C-alpha positions in Angstrom: -24.6 -0.8 -24.6 -23.0 -1.4 -21.5 -25.7 1.0 -19.3 -29.1 -0.9 -21.2 -27.0 -4.2 -20.4 -27.2 -3.0 -16.7 -30.4 -1.9 -16.0 -32.4 -4.4 -17.6 -30.3 -6.8 -15.6 -30.6 -5.0 -12.2 -34.9 -3.9 -12.6 -35.6 -6.6 -10.5 -33.8 -5.1 -7.5 -33.8 -1.0 -8.5 -35.4 1.2 -5.5 -33.9 -1.2 -3.1 -31.0 0.5 -1.5 -28.4 -2.1 -3.3 -24.9 -0.9 -4.1 -23.6 -2.5 -7.1 -20.5 -3.1 -7.9 -19.2 -3.3 -12.0 -16.2 -3.3 -14.2 -14.6 -0.8 -16.1 -16.9 -1.8 -19.1 -19.6 -1.0 -17.7 -18.5 1.7 -15.3 -19.2 5.5 -16.5 -20.6 8.7 -14.6 -23.9 8.5 -17.0 -24.7 5.0 -15.2 -23.9 6.1 -11.9 -26.3 9.2 -12.4 -28.8 6.8 -13.5 -28.9 4.6 -10.4 -28.6 7.0 -7.8 -32.1 8.1 -9.3 -33.4 4.7 -9.1 -31.6 4.3 -4.9 -28.8 2.1 -6.1 -25.1 3.4 -5.3 -22.4 1.8 -8.0 -18.4 1.6 -7.4 -15.5 0.1 -8.6 -13.5 0.6 -11.2 -13.8 3.4 -14.9 -11.9 3.6 -18.5 -10.8 6.9 -18.2 -11.0 8.1 -21.4 -14.7 7.8 -21.3 -16.2 11.0 -22.4 -17.9 12.0 -19.2 -14.5 11.9 -17.3 -12.9 15.1 -17.0 -9.7 16.3 -18.8 -7.7 16.4 -16.0 -8.0 12.6 -14.6 -7.2 11.2 -18.2 -3.8 13.3 -18.8 -2.8 13.5 -14.8 0.5 11.7 -14.5 0.3 10.7 -11.0 3.9 9.6 -8.1 3.1 5.8 -6.8 0.9 6.5 -3.7 -1.0 9.6 -5.3 -4.6 10.4 -5.8 -6.4 12.9 -7.9 -10.5 13.3 -7.7 -13.4 14.7 -9.0 -17.2 14.8 -6.8 -20.1 15.5 -8.7 -23.0 15.7 -5.9 -22.8 12.1 -4.7 -20.4 10.6 -7.9 -16.7 11.0 -7.1 -14.2 9.9 -9.8 -11.0 9.4 -8.8 -7.1 8.5 -10.2 -5.1 6.7 -7.5 -1.6 5.1 -8.9 0.4 2.3 -7.1 2.1 -0.4 -9.5 -0.3 1.7 -12.8 -2.4 3.9 -12.3 -6.3 3.5 -12.1 -9.4 5.1 -13.0 -12.7 4.8 -10.2 -15.7 6.1 -9.5 -18.0 5.6 -6.8 -20.9 7.0 -5.2 -20.3 5.8 -1.6 -16.8 6.4 -1.1 -15.2 9.5 -1.0 -11.8 10.6 -2.1 -9.4 9.7 1.0 -6.7 7.5 1.5 -7.0 5.3 4.3 -3.6 2.6 6.2 -4.6 -1.4 6.3 -1.4 -3.3 7.8 -1.8 -6.4 5.6 0.9 -7.6 7.2 4.0 -6.5 8.9 4.2 -3.1 7.0 1.0 -0.8 6.7 -0.1 0.4 3.4 -2.0 3.2 2.2 -4.8 2.7 0.3 -8.2 4.5 -1.3 -10.9 3.5 1.1 -13.0 2.8 -2.0 -10.2 -0.4 -3.2 -10.5 -1.5 0.4 -14.3 -1.8 0.2 -13.9 -3.7 -2.8 -11.4 -5.8 -1.5 -13.8 -6.9 1.3 -16.7 -7.3 -1.0 -15.1 -9.1 -3.6 -16.5 -12.6 -4.9 -15.3 -16.2 -5.9 -15.0 -14.9 -9.5 -12.9 -11.9 -8.8 -10.6 -13.8 -6.6 -10.5 -16.4 -9.3 -9.4 -14.0 -12.5 -7.4 -11.9 -9.6 -5.1 -15.8 -9.5 -5.3 -16.7 -12.9 -3.4 -13.5 -14.0 -0.7 -14.2 -11.3 
């Protein structure tokens, strides 16, 4: 049902080269494949227990700042652990770690996380502050 909702909302802008950012309720490898057929990219969080996600990704125990990734064509599914583990999917990012310097100390994060942080909107920021 999540795929149908996304496709209905995206219908006016499919095939125009946009990139969609979704949360884990909607994100799936199947949705990524469908959107790619419509020249639309997708990225952000993913529920790691979805049936389309590799079992190794679901069960893999990671140490802090460790990442594991699986690629199939343009679809890249990753799991990264900072304070807790998070599963990610992207059709525009490779499974690479980059170094950023938010203040005095540098921090290494996946490029997909950095991309999301740079594109995150007002609702995301309000949600982030409310959880803190």
